[in-house]
MARSE-69027 format. One record per residue (C-alpha): residue in one letter; y, x, z. Coordinates in steps of 0.02 Angstrom, whole numbers, plus 32768, in hexadecimal, padded with zeros to 4 digits. Example, Ala and Ser with C-alpha at 12.3 -4.5 7.8 and 13.67 -1.06 7.14 Angstrom:
residues 2
A7F1F82678186 S7FCB82AC8165 
END
This chain:
residues 422
M9D8D36DF152E V9D48362F151F Q9D6035CF15C0 M9CE4354E15FE N9D7034CD15FC N9D7C34E81540 I9CCF349F1525 Y9CD133E2150B F9C3733741512 F9C0B32D514B5 I9B73326A1491 D9B3C324C13DE H9B8931A8139C E9BCD31791446 P9C8A31541447 A9CE931C014C2 K9D9D31C914F8 F9DE4327314D0 K9E8A32B81507 E9E6433671545 A9E7333BA149B S9E9F338313ED I9E1033731373 P9E3433CD12CE N9E50335A123A V9DC933B711D9 F9D48336A1250 F9D7632BD1210 E9D8332F8115C K9CD433441160 G9C8432AF11B7 L9C603308125A C9CB2327B12BA Q9D1B31DF12A5 K9D9F317F1304 T9D6230DB134E E9DF0309D13BA Q9E9430E513F4 S9E7031871451 Y9DB531731431 V9D4831DE13C0 R9C9131D3138E F9C32326B1350 N9BB3324F12C5 V9B5532F212DE T9AF1334A1366 G9B0B34011390 I9B9A347C13AC I9C41348E1353 H9CBE351B136D A9D73350B1338 N9E1D35431379 Q9DD3359E140F N9D7C34FD1444 F9CC434CD1444 F9C8B341B1428 V9BD933FE1463 V9B8B335B1428 L9AED33301489 P9A6232C3143E K9A52320C1468 G99F731EF150A Y9A543274156B R9AD8325515ED I9B6732D215FC P9B55332816A5 D9BE9334F1716 N9BB534001743 I9BF9348016C7 N9B6234F416DA T9AEE346416AE K9B5B343B1619 V9B5234EE15D8 T9A9634F115F1 L9A883452158A A9AF4349C1500 K9A81353414F6 K99E934C214F4 I9A2C345A1463 Y9A5434F81401 N99A33538141E V9958349113E8 L99B834911344 F9993354A1328 K98D835311342 Y98D8349512D4 K993434F2124A S98C135891259 T981D35291256 K983F349B11DD I986034931123 L9909343E1124 E993333B110AF K99C933CD103F D9A39335C10A8 E9A0533B71147 S9A29346110F9 Y9ADE343110E0 W9AF2342D119D L9A7434AC11DF G9A63351A1145 D9ABB35B8110D T9B61356A10DC Q9C0735BC1104 T9C253551119E T9B77356A11E8 T9B5A362511D0 T9BC036641264 F9B46362312E7 D9AB1366A1287 V9B0437121266 S9B3C3722131A K9A8B37091358 K9A44378412D9 L9AC3380A1308 I9A9F37F213C1 D99E237F813A7 D99F03895133D F9A6438ED13B8 R99F038C81449 Q9962391813E9 N99B839A6138A G9A6439C613D4 L9AFF39EE136E I9AEB3A1212B6 T9ACE3AC81280 L9AE13ADC11C5 Q9A663B411160 K9A9C3B8910BA R9A363BD3102C T9A763C770FE6 F9A413CD00F46 E9A283D8C0F2F N99F13E010EA6 N99483E4E0ED2 G995B3E1F0F88 R98D43E05100B G98D13D480FFA N98653CDA0F8D I98773CEB0ED1 N98D93C5C0E85 W98853C520DDC P98F73BD00D8B K99923C390DAE T99343CD80D7E F99033C8D0CD5 K99B53C510CBA T9A173CEE0CEB K99A43D840CD3 T996A3DD80C33 P98AE3DF50C23 Y985C3E8C0BD4 I97CC3E8A0B58 K97313EE90B8D K96913EDA0B28 S96CB3E380AD9 E96F53DED0B83 L979E3DC70BD5 V97B73E2A0C74 Y98463E140CF1 L987D3EB00D4C D99113E5C0DA3 F99053DBD0E09 V99773D400E5E T993C3D250F10 T996F3CA20F8E K99863CB01049 N99A73C2810C8 N9A313C541142 I9A6E3BF811DB V9B293BE811C2 S9B9F3BD01254 N9C183B49121E E9C843B2812B6 T9CEA3AA1125E I9C523A351236 S9C0E3A4A12E6 L9CB63A17132F I9CBE397F12BD H9C0E394E12EF S9C40396313A6 F9CDF38FC1390 I9C81386D133C L9BFD386D13C5 W9C89385F1444 N9CD637CF13E2 I9C2E377513DD S9C1B37921498 D9CCA375214B9 T9CB236B51450 Y9BF9368A144F G9BB736F314DF W9BA8365B1551 L9B35360914D2 F9AC436A014B1 N9AC536ED1560 F9B1837871518 K9B9C37F81566 Y9BE7388E150D K9C7E38F21548 D9C65399D14F7 Y9CEF39A01476 S9D9539FE1468 K9DF039C213CD T9E1C3925136F F9E24391C12B2 T9E7038AF122C H9E00384911BA S9E3438AC1120 F9E1339551174 M9D65392011AC R9D3938D41105 Y9D6E396F10A2 N9D0A39E71110 L9C7039791119 L9C6A3962105C R9C7D3A1E1045 A9BF03A4010C0 L9B8439BE106B N9B903A1F0FC8 E9B603AC2101A T9ACB3A941086 Y9A1A3A6D104E M99BF3A3E10F0 D9988398810FB R99C7397211AD D9A7139BF1185 I9A86395010ED R9A5138B3114D I9AC538D311E1 I9B5B38FE1174 K9B43385C1114 F9B3B37FC11BA L9BDB385211F3 L9C3138251150 S9BF937711160 Y9C3837681213 I9CE637AD11EF D9CFB37421152 N9CCC36A111AA R9D0B36C41258 L9D9437481255 N9DEC372711B1 E9E9436E111EA E9EB5369A113D N9E27361E1155 N9E46358011B8 N9D92358F11EC Y9D22352E125F N9C6C35501281 I9BE034D3129C F9B2A34D112CD V9B07341712C3 T9A9D3395126D K9ABF32E31238 Y9A0532C5123C F99CE32DB12EF D9958324912D4 R98EA32C41273 V98F8334312FF W98C832BC137D E982F32901314 T97FD33481312 I9816335613CE C97AF32BA13F0 A972432F7137D K971A339813E2 V97243342148B M96A132BE1465 G962C3335140A N963032E9135B M958B32F412FB P95BE33011243 M950932FF1206 L94FE3247123A Q9579321A11AF K94E832271134 M9496318B117A V9531311D116B P951530A310D8 K958C30B41046 P95E8301E0FFB Y95E9301B0F3E W962E2FC80EA2 I95CC2F920E09 Y963F2F920D74 L96022F860CC0 E95522FA80CFF D958A304C0D50 K957D30670E0A K960D30BB0E63 E95F630E20F1B T968130EA0F9B S96673123104E Q966F30F21104 I96A93183116E P96B0315F1228 D971F31DA1287 I969D320F1308 L95E431EB1318 V9582321913B4 Q94C931F313C8 M94A231EE1482 N93E731D91469 K9379319513DE D93AB30E21406 E946530EC1431 L94FA311713C4 I95B3312213F0 I963031091363 Y96D9314E1399 D977A312F133C A980C31A0136F K98AC313A136F Y9954318F1386 Y99AC30FA13D4 T9A1630E91470 L99CE305F14DB N9A54300B1544 Q9A952F5E1569 N9ABA2F4414B0 K9A232EE21477 H9A552EF713C1 N9A342FB213CD L99772FA313B7 P98FD2FC81329 G99012F4012A5 W987E2ED61253 G984A2F5C11D8 D98202FDA1261 I97BE2F5712C3 V975C2F1E122A K972A2FD011FF Q96E02FEA12AB L96832F4312A6 F963F2F6811F8 Y96033015122B R959E2FBE12B2 L95562F3C123B S95292FC511BF L94C8302A1240 K94802FA412B1 H93D12FB21266 Q93C9306B1292 Y93F9305F134A K93D02FE513D5 K94802FF5141D I9523302613CB Y95C8303A1427 N966E303113CB I96FC30891424 F97B430AC13FE L97FB3149144F F98B731451475 P991C31D714BB G995F31B71569 T997E31FC1616 V98F731C51691 K98AE32101730 H97F5321A1709 A97EA32551654 F97DA31A5160D N97FF30F21636 F97C7304D15E8 S98642FF315AB A98412F6C152A Y97C22F2514B2 A97C12ECE1409 S974E2E4B13BF V974D2DB0134F S97692D05139B D96CC2C9A13A4 F96642D2A135B E965D2D9F13EF A95A02D9013FB T958E2DB31340 F96072E42132A G96132E8613DB N96AA2EDF1421 V970B2F7D13FD L97392FCC14A3 G97DE302814B7 Y97E830BF152B L987A312B155B L984231E01550 D98AE325315B9 I990832BA1536 D9922335315A4 Y986A335415D5 A98373343151E I98AA33CE14E5 E98673444156B I97B63427152A Y97EF34401476 L984834E3149B N97C7352F1510 N972834FC14B3 N96D034C61552 E963E344D1561 K968C33C415CB Q967C3349153B H95C23331155D Q95E432F1160C L9674328615CD N96063230154B Y958A31F915CE K961431BA1641 I9665315515B5 L95BA3116157D K959330DB162E D9638307F1637 A962430361588 K95762FF415B3 E95C02F961646 K96442F4915D5 Y95C62F19154F N954F2ECF15CF K95DE2E5E1606 Q960B2E321554 D96152D771572 K96932D9215FE L97062E0B15A5 
END
């Protein structure tokens, strides 16, 4: 049984002292984390890792690790659900698929969830087997009839007097049901805290080789889609989780939470993708041929016919380190978006969205501009967007983003109206 004190929490890219449990060397070899100073480690991914009966939960930037264990576990579940939804609703880039895709180290989390979901809907597996009879009451199996039976000739036509028939029988396979039950118990014992799943109805334990032999045998005998699917999930689980010959670890993480943050912000702020069509395209003329490139702002929100907000989701940790801020390139892109669209709107607001922990959903934190050209280029305002608030909206598909846009717009107007004093 996994104990709550075997779940360790970190923040993405934030060095942390770690003495409670040793971190497997494979974590460093695979780039999951790195050593920064003596007794300090920094994780380079966001998500959940399981190894050696321990769970390592890496929260996104912007979070603070709470003291209460129940709050910690709730956060772990929330981060899993965010990554699961992102994976399920986005076409992953190749580099993202390495971490969240169907690789050997990532399948256990996926398979566990699929087995739980199926069990909640259908219960334990009951195999169905197709049997063949001669001239039985089932449906005629013409391919087997043509292959095994001799036809007769009647008035220049081939006539079959004997047929091979098929019948679908429910077969009681106690061994497969017990294996299914044992694996559900193992999932409950290991991952039940993450999936809100408890299962105690099992009576035997089995070796990896015994389970694999019987599952493969059953796979060759059944024909039902559900039976085949579940047996393959069971095989995947025991091979990746219960094979003692493997020095396995299981991950559900991403190295690219910046893309997840952009997706979250687009949902929260109510991105309007159709507005991308009006953004002017830069181009090259080379050898009299025109080659267009593109400007693609992260998030565009038209508040009315005269006002546009250009959001740029930035996965940065804002703290006392002034060097940890978006660079010149990010600032220039925002300023150029504004210049490109200024003839279409009376007022354009450029805003960076950083993940953070704040009391009232968002908080103005910083701004960027160009010295001596503030009046020409304007400012890019930086807001901390409460990451937990944003994730709740992303997961629950509610409509709070409309209210949030108006609140941020009201605050941004005040800042822009005081531009000379900023």
